[in-house]
N, C-alpha and C positions, 0 to 999 in steps of 0.2 A: 801517487806516482804512476807513471804509464809504463807498461811492459807489453810489447807486441800487441798493441791495440787494446790491452786490458788495463783499466784504471783500478788501482788498488787503493782502498781507503782504510786506514788503520785508526781505530778508536780505542781509547783507554782512559783510565782515571775515573773520576766521579762526575756524574751528570745529574744536576739538580735543576728544578724549575727556576730557582732564583738566580742561577748563574747565567751569564751571557752565553749564547750559543754561537759556535764558530760558523763562518761563512765559507763556502767551498764552490769552486767552479767545476761543474761536471763536464767531462770531456769523453767522447766516445759513447758507443751504445752498449758496451759490456763493462759492468762495474762489479768488483768484488769487495765486500766489506769484511774486514777482519778485526778481531778484538785482541788487544794486548794490554795486560794489567788493568782490566776493567774491574774496578772495585765496587762501584755502586752506580745504579741508574734508576730513574723514575720514568714517568710518562714522557718527559721531555726528549729522551733519546729515541724511542720509536717514532715519535712525532717528527723529530728532526730528520731521521732516515727517510721516512715516507715523504715528507715535504720536499726534500732535495733530490730524491732519486725515483719519484713516482713515474716520471716520463722515460726512464731508461728501459731499453728494449730487453736486456738481459741483466738481471740483478741477482748476484750470487750472495746468499746469506748463510751458506752452509757452515761457515766457521764461527758464527755468532752463537752465544748461549741459546739453548732451546727456548727459554722464556722470552728472550728478546725477539727471536724469530716469530714466535706465535703472536706477540703484540704487533709486530709490523704487518703480519698477514691479516690480523683482525682489522687494522686500520685500512688495508686495501679493500677488504670485503665491505666494510662500512661505507667506504667512498663509492664503490660500485653500486651498492643498494640505494644510496642517496641519489646518485645520478639517474638511476632507472626510475626512482620514484618521482623525481622532479620533472622529467620529460618523457613519459611513456609514449611509445610510438603508436601510430594509428592501428596497426595490426594487433599490438598488445592490448590496446583499449577494446578493440572489437572482440578479441578472444576472452578478455575478462568479462565483458558484457554477456557473451554467449554462455560462459560457464555459470554466471550468476542467474541468467534467465532460465537455463535448464534446471538448476537447482530449485528455483522458485516454482516453476511449473510442476516439478516432481513433488514438492511439499504440498502444493495446492491440491493436486489429484489425490495424494495420500490422505489429506484432510477430508476431501469429499467422500472418498471411500469409507473412511472411518465414521463419517457422519451418517451415511446411509446404513452402515452396519449397526450403528447405535440405534437408529430408528427401527431397524428390523428386530434387534434384541429387545427394544422397548415394547414392540407390538406383542411379542411372545412372552413378555414379562421377565426377561432374563437380564435386562440392563439395570444398572444402578444409577437412577436419575434423581436429581434433586427436585422433586415435585413441589416443594415449598417455594423454591425459586421460580417455578413455572407460574404460580399464581401472582407473584410479584411482577413478573415480566408482562403478564397479561394487562395489568393495570398500567405499567410504565409505557408499554408500546401501544396501548389502546386508548384507555380513558384519558390519560395525561396528554395525549397527542391531539385530542379533539379540538381544542382552541386554535392551534396553528393550522390544522387541516381545514377547519371551517373558514378561517380568514383567507388562506390562499385559494381555497376552492371558490369562495365568493368573488374574490378579485379576478380569478381566471375567467369565470363565466362572464363577469362584467366587461372585461377587456375584449373577449371574443365577440360579445354582442355589440359592443361599440364599433369594432372594426367591421363586423358583418353589416351593420346598418349603413356605414359609409359606402360600402361597395354595392350592396343590394338596392339602396335607394336610387342608384344611377339607372337601374333597369326596372324600377317599379316593383321589386319583389321583396320588399321589407318583411312581408309575412313569413318568409322562410328563414329569418334570423333565428327563430325558435328551433327550427330543424337543425340549423348549423350548430348552435350552442348545445342542444340536447344530444345530438349524435356525437359531437366531438368529446363532450364530457363523459359520455357513457362508454364509448369504444376506446378512447385514447387518454385524454387529459386527466380523468379521475384516477386511473391506475398509475399513470406515469408520475403525476405530481405527488401522489401518496408514497410511491416508491422512493422518490428523491428525498422527501421529507424523512422517511424511515432511515435513509442513508445518513442524512445530516444529524438526526437525533439518536437513533438506535445503534447504527453501526459504530459510530464513534464511541458511544457509551460502552458497548460490548468490548471493543478493542482496548479501551482504557482499563476496564475492569479486569479482563483476562491478562492484559499486559502487566498490570500491577500485581496480580497473583503470581505471575512468573517471577517478578522481581522479589517478592516476599517468599518465594519457594513453596507456595501453597499447592501448586500443581505437582511439584515433586513429592510433596507429602501425600497427595492422593495416589500417585503411582506407587509409593512405598506401601500404601494400604491395599494395593491391588485393585484400585478403582481407576477406570479409564477417564481422564479429564474431559474428553470429548463427549462421552456419554453423560457424565455427571453435570457438566457445565454448559456445553454447546447445545445438546439436544433440547433441553427445556426452553432455552432462549430462542432457538430457531423455530421450534414448534409454536411458541407464543406469538412471535412476529408474523409467521405464516398464516396464523388464524386471524390476527387482528387487522392486517393490512387490507384484505378484501372488504371487511366491514367498514374500515375507514375510507376506502375508495368509493364504496356505495354512498356513504355519507357525503363525501366530497362532490360526488356527481349531482346529488339533489341540491346541495348548497350552490354549486355552480350554475345549475339551471335556474335557481331562484335569483342569483346575481344577474344572470342575463335578462331575466324578466324585468328587473328594476330598470335597466337601461332601455329595453325594448318598449315597455309600457310608458316610459317617460317620453318616448318619441312618437312612433307611428302606429303602435299596436295597442289593443286592449288586453286586459288580463285574460279574458275568455279566448281571444284569438291565439294568444301565446300558449296557453295551456293546451288548447286543442291540437295545435301543430306539434307541441312537445310530446304529447301522448302518441301521436301518429309516428313520430320519428324514433321513439325508444321502443324497439322491438326486442323480443326475447333473444334473438340471435345477437344483436348488438350488446345487450346486457351480458350474455354469456362470454363474448369476446373480451370485454373489459374485466369480467370476473376471473377468467383464466389468467389474463395478464397480471392482475393484482396478486394472485397466489404466487406466481413465479417471481414477481418483483419483491414480494415480502420475503421469500426464501433467500433470494440473492442478497438482499440488504442484510439480513441476519447472519447469513453464512460469511459474508465479507468481513463483518465485525469480529466474529468468532475466530476466523482464520487468521486475520492480521494480529489479533490479540494473542493467539497461541504461539505465533512465531516471532513475537516482539523481542527486541534485545532487552537484556536484563539491566536496564538503567532508566533514569527519568527521561532522558532524551529518546530512548527506544520506545517508551510508552507514548510519548507525544507523536513520534513518527508513525507508530501503529495506528493511532486515531486518525491522523491525516490520510494515510494511505488507505484505510478502511473506507472512508467516505469516497475517495477517488475511485477505488476499485469497484465499490458497489454501484456508483452512478454510471461508470463506464460499462459494466456488465449489463446494467438495466437498459441502457440505450442500445447496446448491441443486440440484446435479446428482443427488444421491442422491434428492431428492424427485422429480425428473423421471424417474429410473429406476424409482421405485416406480410412477408412473402408467403408464409405457410397458410395464413387465413385467405389470402388472395387465391392461392392454388385450390383451396377447398371451397371457394366462393362463400366465405363466411363474412 
Protein backbone atom coordinates (compact mmCIF):
# COMPACT_ATOMS: atom_id res chain seq x y z
CA UNK A 1 0.00 0.00 0.00
CA UNK A 2 1.10 3.59 -0.68
CA UNK A 3 0.94 6.31 1.99
CA UNK A 4 2.34 9.81 1.26
CA UNK A 5 4.88 8.47 -1.21
CA UNK A 6 5.88 5.65 1.13
CA UNK A 7 5.27 2.12 -0.06
CA UNK A 8 4.53 -0.24 2.84
CA UNK A 9 5.02 -3.97 2.30
CA UNK A 10 3.70 -6.36 4.95
CA UNK A 11 5.01 -9.93 5.05
CA UNK A 12 3.84 -12.77 7.24
CA UNK A 13 3.21 -16.48 7.45
CA UNK A 14 5.77 -19.14 6.54
CA UNK A 15 8.40 -18.70 3.77
CA UNK A 16 9.99 -21.87 2.38
CA UNK A 17 12.15 -22.57 -0.65
CA UNK A 18 9.62 -25.06 -2.02
CA UNK A 19 6.73 -22.59 -1.90
CA UNK A 20 6.05 -20.23 -4.82
CA UNK A 21 7.24 -16.68 -4.16
CA UNK A 22 4.81 -13.78 -4.63
CA UNK A 23 5.35 -11.12 -7.26
CA UNK A 24 5.19 -7.44 -6.43
CA UNK A 25 5.33 -4.21 -8.35
CA UNK A 26 7.66 -1.74 -6.67
CA UNK A 27 6.43 1.86 -6.70
CA UNK A 28 8.33 4.88 -5.44
CA UNK A 29 11.82 5.31 -4.05
CA UNK A 30 10.95 4.86 -0.38
CA UNK A 31 9.86 1.39 0.77
CA UNK A 32 9.18 0.16 4.27
CA UNK A 33 8.93 -3.60 4.88
CA UNK A 34 7.04 -4.76 7.96
CA UNK A 35 6.41 -8.22 9.38
CA UNK A 36 3.05 -9.43 10.67
CA UNK A 37 2.58 -12.92 12.09
CA UNK A 38 5.84 -14.11 10.50
CA UNK A 39 6.07 -17.68 11.76
CA UNK A 40 8.95 -19.20 9.75
CA UNK A 41 11.39 -18.20 7.01
CA UNK A 42 14.47 -19.63 5.36
CA UNK A 43 16.88 -18.17 2.81
CA UNK A 44 14.06 -17.63 0.33
CA UNK A 45 12.73 -14.58 2.21
CA UNK A 46 15.95 -12.48 2.38
CA UNK A 47 16.65 -13.46 -1.23
CA UNK A 48 13.15 -12.30 -2.22
CA UNK A 49 13.52 -8.99 -0.37
CA UNK A 50 16.92 -8.28 -1.87
CA UNK A 51 15.91 -9.32 -5.36
CA UNK A 52 12.79 -7.13 -5.46
CA UNK A 53 13.99 -4.05 -3.59
CA UNK A 54 17.73 -3.85 -4.33
CA UNK A 55 17.25 -0.82 -6.60
CA UNK A 56 15.15 1.14 -4.10
CA UNK A 57 16.82 4.34 -2.95
CA UNK A 58 15.50 4.18 0.65
CA UNK A 59 14.69 0.75 2.06
CA UNK A 60 13.49 0.65 5.67
CA UNK A 61 13.95 -2.74 7.35
CA UNK A 62 13.81 -1.54 10.96
CA UNK A 63 10.55 -3.34 11.79
CA UNK A 64 11.83 -6.75 10.61
CA UNK A 65 13.32 -9.33 12.96
CA UNK A 66 17.04 -8.73 13.59
CA UNK A 67 18.07 -12.05 12.01
CA UNK A 68 16.19 -11.23 8.82
CA UNK A 69 17.72 -7.76 8.68
CA UNK A 70 21.23 -9.19 9.00
CA UNK A 71 20.60 -11.73 6.23
CA UNK A 72 19.40 -9.01 3.85
CA UNK A 73 22.45 -6.86 4.67
CA UNK A 74 24.77 -9.83 4.05
CA UNK A 75 23.19 -10.31 0.63
CA UNK A 76 23.78 -6.62 -0.15
CA UNK A 77 27.45 -6.78 0.87
CA UNK A 78 28.03 -9.96 -1.12
CA UNK A 79 26.52 -8.35 -4.19
CA UNK A 80 28.73 -5.26 -3.84
CA UNK A 81 31.88 -7.38 -3.41
CA UNK A 82 31.03 -9.53 -6.41
CA UNK A 83 30.42 -6.46 -8.53
CA UNK A 84 33.73 -4.92 -7.53
CA UNK A 85 35.57 -8.19 -8.16
CA UNK A 86 34.05 -8.67 -11.60
CA UNK A 87 34.96 -5.27 -13.01
CA UNK A 88 37.65 -3.44 -11.01
CA UNK A 89 38.44 0.02 -12.25
CA UNK A 90 41.74 1.08 -13.76
CA UNK A 91 42.62 3.11 -10.68
CA UNK A 92 41.84 0.16 -8.41
CA UNK A 93 43.99 -2.14 -10.53
CA UNK A 94 46.87 0.34 -10.49
CA UNK A 95 46.57 0.71 -6.72
CA UNK A 96 46.56 -3.04 -6.18
CA UNK A 97 49.60 -3.40 -8.42
CA UNK A 98 51.41 -0.67 -6.48
CA UNK A 99 50.68 -2.27 -3.13
CA UNK A 100 51.79 -5.71 -4.34
CA UNK A 101 54.96 -4.29 -5.92
CA UNK A 102 55.90 -2.39 -2.77
CA UNK A 103 55.42 -5.51 -0.68
CA UNK A 104 57.47 -7.58 -3.12
CA UNK A 105 60.35 -5.07 -3.11
CA UNK A 106 60.27 -4.97 0.68
CA UNK A 107 60.44 -8.75 0.96
CA UNK A 108 63.28 -8.95 -1.57
CA UNK A 109 65.43 -6.33 0.20
CA UNK A 110 64.73 -8.01 3.52
CA UNK A 111 65.89 -11.35 2.09
CA UNK A 112 69.03 -9.74 0.64
CA UNK A 113 69.84 -8.19 4.00
CA UNK A 114 69.32 -11.47 5.82
CA UNK A 115 71.47 -13.24 3.23
CA UNK A 116 74.43 -10.89 3.75
CA UNK A 117 73.96 -11.11 7.50
CA UNK A 118 74.06 -14.88 7.15
CA UNK A 119 77.34 -14.69 5.21
CA UNK A 120 78.81 -12.34 7.82
CA UNK A 121 77.80 -14.67 10.65
CA UNK A 122 79.20 -17.64 8.72
CA UNK A 123 82.56 -15.88 8.31
CA UNK A 124 82.89 -15.37 12.07
CA UNK A 125 81.61 -18.87 12.76
CA UNK A 126 78.33 -17.91 14.44
CA UNK A 127 75.89 -19.01 11.72
CA UNK A 128 74.15 -22.38 11.71
CA UNK A 129 74.83 -23.51 8.16
CA UNK A 130 74.10 -26.92 6.67
CA UNK A 131 77.59 -27.59 5.32
CA UNK A 132 76.63 -31.13 4.28
CA UNK A 133 74.17 -29.56 1.87
CA UNK A 134 76.98 -27.28 0.63
CA UNK A 135 78.98 -30.24 -0.68
CA UNK A 136 75.92 -31.62 -2.47
CA UNK A 137 75.17 -28.26 -4.09
CA UNK A 138 78.77 -27.99 -5.31
CA UNK A 139 78.28 -31.18 -7.27
CA UNK A 140 74.78 -30.31 -8.47
CA UNK A 141 75.61 -26.78 -9.58
CA UNK A 142 79.09 -27.59 -10.87
CA UNK A 143 79.95 -31.09 -12.07
CA UNK A 144 76.42 -32.02 -13.10
CA UNK A 145 76.17 -28.87 -15.24
CA UNK A 146 79.31 -29.58 -17.29
CA UNK A 147 77.57 -31.40 -20.18
CA UNK A 148 74.99 -28.70 -20.91
CA UNK A 149 77.58 -25.94 -20.46
CA UNK A 150 79.95 -27.69 -22.85
CA UNK A 151 77.24 -28.20 -25.47
CA UNK A 152 75.94 -24.64 -25.41
CA UNK A 153 79.44 -23.17 -25.19
CA UNK A 154 80.59 -25.16 -28.22
CA UNK A 155 77.52 -24.17 -30.25
CA UNK A 156 77.84 -20.52 -29.24
CA UNK A 157 81.43 -20.33 -30.41
CA UNK A 158 80.58 -22.19 -33.59
CA UNK A 159 77.73 -19.80 -34.44
CA UNK A 160 79.78 -16.67 -33.73
CA UNK A 161 82.62 -17.95 -35.92
CA UNK A 162 80.21 -18.73 -38.75
CA UNK A 163 78.64 -15.27 -38.64
CA UNK A 164 82.05 -13.63 -38.30
CA UNK A 165 83.42 -15.45 -41.33
CA UNK A 166 80.52 -14.31 -43.49
CA UNK A 167 81.10 -10.66 -42.63
CA UNK A 168 84.90 -10.58 -42.41
CA UNK A 169 85.34 -12.46 -45.68
CA UNK A 170 83.85 -9.46 -47.48
CA UNK A 171 86.77 -7.26 -46.42
CA UNK A 172 89.45 -9.96 -46.55
CA UNK A 173 89.95 -10.06 -42.77
CA UNK A 174 88.92 -13.61 -41.97
CA UNK A 175 91.99 -14.03 -39.77
CA UNK A 176 90.28 -11.82 -37.17
CA UNK A 177 87.43 -14.25 -36.67
CA UNK A 178 89.58 -15.85 -33.95
CA UNK A 179 89.83 -12.49 -32.19
CA UNK A 180 86.07 -12.03 -32.45
CA UNK A 181 85.18 -15.42 -30.98
CA UNK A 182 87.87 -15.37 -28.28
CA UNK A 183 87.12 -11.85 -27.08
CA UNK A 184 83.33 -12.32 -27.11
CA UNK A 185 83.49 -15.61 -25.23
CA UNK A 186 85.98 -14.29 -22.66
CA UNK A 187 84.36 -10.95 -21.87
CA UNK A 188 80.68 -11.61 -22.45
CA UNK A 189 79.18 -14.84 -23.72
CA UNK A 190 80.93 -17.29 -21.41
CA UNK A 191 79.67 -15.60 -18.23
CA UNK A 192 76.27 -14.62 -19.63
CA UNK A 193 75.48 -18.03 -21.06
CA UNK A 194 76.57 -19.83 -17.88
CA UNK A 195 74.47 -17.48 -15.76
CA UNK A 196 71.40 -18.16 -17.88
CA UNK A 197 72.00 -21.90 -17.61
CA UNK A 198 72.30 -21.54 -13.83
CA UNK A 199 68.92 -19.77 -13.79
CA UNK A 200 67.32 -22.53 -15.81
CA UNK A 201 68.84 -25.38 -13.80
CA UNK A 202 69.72 -24.14 -10.36
CA UNK A 203 67.31 -21.29 -9.65
CA UNK A 204 64.26 -23.37 -10.48
CA UNK A 205 65.59 -26.28 -8.42
CA UNK A 206 66.21 -24.07 -5.38
CA UNK A 207 62.78 -22.46 -5.67
CA UNK A 208 61.10 -25.87 -5.88
CA UNK A 209 63.08 -27.27 -2.95
CA UNK A 210 62.52 -24.34 -0.60
CA UNK A 211 58.93 -23.92 -1.74
CA UNK A 212 58.23 -27.57 -0.97
CA UNK A 213 59.82 -27.12 2.44
CA UNK A 214 57.42 -24.23 3.04
CA UNK A 215 54.48 -26.46 2.12
CA UNK A 216 55.64 -29.23 4.45
CA UNK A 217 56.35 -26.65 7.21
CA UNK A 218 60.01 -27.64 7.48
CA UNK A 219 61.06 -23.99 7.53
CA UNK A 220 58.61 -23.39 10.39
CA UNK A 221 60.23 -26.26 12.26
CA UNK A 222 63.66 -24.65 11.80
CA UNK A 223 62.38 -21.37 13.21
CA UNK A 224 60.86 -23.22 16.16
CA UNK A 225 64.32 -24.66 16.86
CA UNK A 226 65.84 -21.18 16.77
CA UNK A 227 67.53 -21.69 13.38
CA UNK A 228 67.34 -19.00 10.70
CA UNK A 229 66.18 -20.75 7.48
CA UNK A 230 68.13 -18.31 5.32
CA UNK A 231 71.39 -19.12 7.12
CA UNK A 232 70.73 -22.84 7.19
CA UNK A 233 69.31 -23.30 3.68
CA UNK A 234 70.11 -20.30 1.47
CA UNK A 235 73.71 -19.50 2.47
CA UNK A 236 75.23 -22.88 1.45
CA UNK A 237 73.29 -22.90 -1.83
CA UNK A 238 74.24 -19.34 -2.80
CA UNK A 239 77.88 -19.90 -1.83
CA UNK A 240 78.10 -23.13 -3.84
CA UNK A 241 76.66 -21.59 -7.01
CA UNK A 242 78.75 -18.43 -6.65
CA UNK A 243 81.90 -20.57 -6.53
CA UNK A 244 80.92 -22.90 -9.35
CA UNK A 245 79.60 -20.48 -12.00
CA UNK A 246 83.00 -18.72 -12.55
CA UNK A 247 84.64 -22.12 -13.11
CA UNK A 248 81.86 -23.14 -15.48
CA UNK A 249 82.16 -19.83 -17.32
CA UNK A 250 85.90 -20.35 -17.82
CA UNK A 251 85.21 -23.86 -19.09
CA UNK A 252 82.53 -22.55 -21.45
CA UNK A 253 84.93 -19.90 -22.76
CA UNK A 254 87.55 -22.43 -23.83
CA UNK A 255 84.93 -24.76 -25.28
CA UNK A 256 83.48 -21.83 -27.25
CA UNK A 257 86.91 -20.90 -28.60
CA UNK A 258 87.36 -24.51 -29.66
CA UNK A 259 83.96 -24.49 -31.39
CA UNK A 260 84.93 -21.36 -33.29
CA UNK A 261 88.18 -23.02 -34.35
CA UNK A 262 86.24 -25.89 -35.94
CA UNK A 263 84.38 -23.50 -38.24
CA UNK A 264 87.31 -21.15 -38.90
CA UNK A 265 89.73 -23.94 -39.76
CA UNK A 266 87.16 -25.57 -42.02
CA UNK A 267 87.10 -22.31 -43.95
CA UNK A 268 90.02 -19.94 -44.52
CA UNK A 269 92.31 -20.35 -41.49
CA UNK A 270 94.81 -22.88 -40.26
CA UNK A 271 94.90 -24.13 -36.69
CA UNK A 272 98.17 -22.25 -36.08
CA UNK A 273 96.71 -18.96 -37.33
CA UNK A 274 93.57 -19.35 -35.26
CA UNK A 275 95.39 -20.17 -32.02
CA UNK A 276 97.90 -17.35 -32.52
CA UNK A 277 95.14 -14.76 -32.95
CA UNK A 278 93.13 -16.22 -30.05
CA UNK A 279 96.08 -15.96 -27.66
CA UNK A 280 96.66 -12.36 -28.69
CA UNK A 281 92.98 -11.48 -28.16
CA UNK A 282 92.59 -13.04 -24.70
CA UNK A 283 94.27 -10.58 -22.36
CA UNK A 284 94.27 -10.68 -18.57
CA UNK A 285 92.00 -7.62 -18.53
CA UNK A 286 89.40 -9.37 -20.69
CA UNK A 287 89.58 -12.51 -18.58
CA UNK A 288 89.15 -10.45 -15.39
CA UNK A 289 86.05 -8.74 -16.80
CA UNK A 290 84.41 -12.05 -17.62
CA UNK A 291 85.41 -13.55 -14.27
CA UNK A 292 83.89 -10.67 -12.30
CA UNK A 293 80.67 -10.93 -14.30
CA UNK A 294 80.44 -14.67 -13.71
CA UNK A 295 80.73 -14.22 -9.94
CA UNK A 296 77.90 -11.69 -9.94
CA UNK A 297 75.75 -13.81 -12.27
CA UNK A 298 76.22 -16.88 -10.08
CA UNK A 299 75.16 -14.99 -6.97
CA UNK A 300 72.10 -13.54 -8.73
CA UNK A 301 70.97 -16.92 -10.07
CA UNK A 302 71.28 -18.62 -6.69
CA UNK A 303 69.69 -15.76 -4.75
CA UNK A 304 66.71 -15.57 -7.11
CA UNK A 305 65.94 -19.25 -6.56
CA UNK A 306 66.30 -19.05 -2.79
CA UNK A 307 64.22 -15.88 -2.54
CA UNK A 308 61.34 -17.08 -4.68
CA UNK A 309 61.32 -20.39 -2.85
CA UNK A 310 61.22 -18.72 0.57
CA UNK A 311 58.16 -16.60 -0.33
CA UNK A 312 56.34 -19.30 -2.29
CA UNK A 313 52.68 -19.89 -1.52
CA UNK A 314 52.02 -23.01 0.52
CA UNK A 315 50.43 -25.08 -2.21
CA UNK A 316 51.44 -27.18 -5.19
CA UNK A 317 50.49 -24.31 -7.49
CA UNK A 318 52.60 -21.92 -5.42
CA UNK A 319 55.68 -24.13 -5.77
CA UNK A 320 55.28 -24.23 -9.55
CA UNK A 321 54.84 -20.46 -9.72
CA UNK A 322 57.94 -19.99 -7.55
CA UNK A 323 60.07 -22.10 -9.90
CA UNK A 324 58.87 -20.20 -12.96
CA UNK A 325 59.28 -16.77 -11.38
CA UNK A 326 62.75 -17.68 -10.10
CA UNK A 327 64.02 -18.33 -13.63
CA UNK A 328 62.40 -15.15 -14.97
CA UNK A 329 63.70 -13.03 -12.09
CA UNK A 330 67.21 -14.45 -12.33
CA UNK A 331 67.54 -13.96 -16.10
CA UNK A 332 66.10 -10.44 -15.89
CA UNK A 333 68.50 -9.38 -13.15
CA UNK A 334 71.44 -10.94 -14.99
CA UNK A 335 70.68 -9.01 -18.18
CA UNK A 336 70.21 -5.76 -16.24
CA UNK A 337 73.44 -6.27 -14.30
CA UNK A 338 75.27 -7.12 -17.52
CA UNK A 339 74.22 -3.76 -18.95
CA UNK A 340 75.40 -2.01 -15.79
CA UNK A 341 78.74 -3.83 -15.97
CA UNK A 342 79.15 -2.69 -19.57
CA UNK A 343 78.72 0.94 -18.53
CA UNK A 344 81.01 0.62 -15.50
CA UNK A 345 83.80 -1.20 -17.36
CA UNK A 346 83.59 1.37 -20.16
CA UNK A 347 84.00 4.21 -17.65
CA UNK A 348 87.10 2.55 -16.17
CA UNK A 349 88.44 1.56 -19.59
CA UNK A 350 88.39 -2.16 -18.84
